C-alpha positions in Angstrom: 5.2 8.8 5.9 4.7 8.0 2.2 8.3 7.9 1.2 8.8 4.8 3.4 6.2 2.8 1.5 7.5 -0.5 0.1 6.3 -3.9 -1.0 4.6 -5.8 1.9 3.5 -2.7 3.8 -0.1 -2.6 5.1 -1.9 0.6 4.1 -5.1 2.4 4.9 -7.4 4.4 2.6 -8.9 7.1 4.8 -11.5 8.7 2.5 -14.6 9.0 4.7 -17.3 6.5 3.7 -14.8 4.5 1.6 -12.2 3.4 4.2 -10.3 0.2 3.3 -7.1 -1.6 4.2 -4.7 -3.0 1.7 -1.3 -4.4 1.0 1.4 -3.0 -1.3 2.1 -5.8 -3.8 4.7 -4.1 -6.1 6.1 -0.8 -7.2 4.3 0.5 -10.3 6.6 3.3 -11.2 8.6 5.9 -9.3 5.6 7.6 -7.8 3.0 4.8 -7.6 2.6 1.5 -5.8 0.2 -1.3 -6.8 -2.1 -1.9 -3.9 -4.5 -4.8 -3.3 -7.6 -3.7 -1.3 -9.1 -6.2 1.1 -12.7 -4.8 1.4 -13.1 -3.7 -2.2 -10.6 -5.7 -4.3 -12.1 -4.2 -7.5 -10.4 -0.9 -6.5 -7.0 -2.6 -6.5 -4.4 -1.0 -8.8 -1.7 1.7 -8.9 -2.0 4.5 -6.4 0.1 7.6 -5.9 2.3 7.2 -2.8 1.6 10.9 -1.9 -2.2 10.6 -2.1 -3.9 12.5 0.7 -6.1 9.5 1.6 -3.3 6.9 1.6 -1.3 6.1 4.7 1.1 3.3 5.9 -0.2 1.5 8.9 2.4 -1.3 9.2 5.8 -1.3 7.5 7.3 -4.4 6.1 10.7 -4.9 7.7 11.8 -7.7 5.5 14.9 -7.2 3.3 14.7 -8.4 -0.3 16.8 -11.4 0.6 14.7 -12.5 3.5 11.9 -15.1 3.0 8.4 -14.4 4.2 7.0 -17.5 5.9 
């Protein structure tokens, strides 16, 4: 579900022929998140959280006060 997307989540781009996996690095604004793509890093940037080809595959369960080791 897109509304649970937060920094640290792993995401998948599902557009056929252009599939990729990325990580949410930061909030861009109220409706977009900055995503770093692993396969095609040149496509990294802000993406609409409601985009039809974007889905969360692994949610980050860290709170802002927890350190990621």
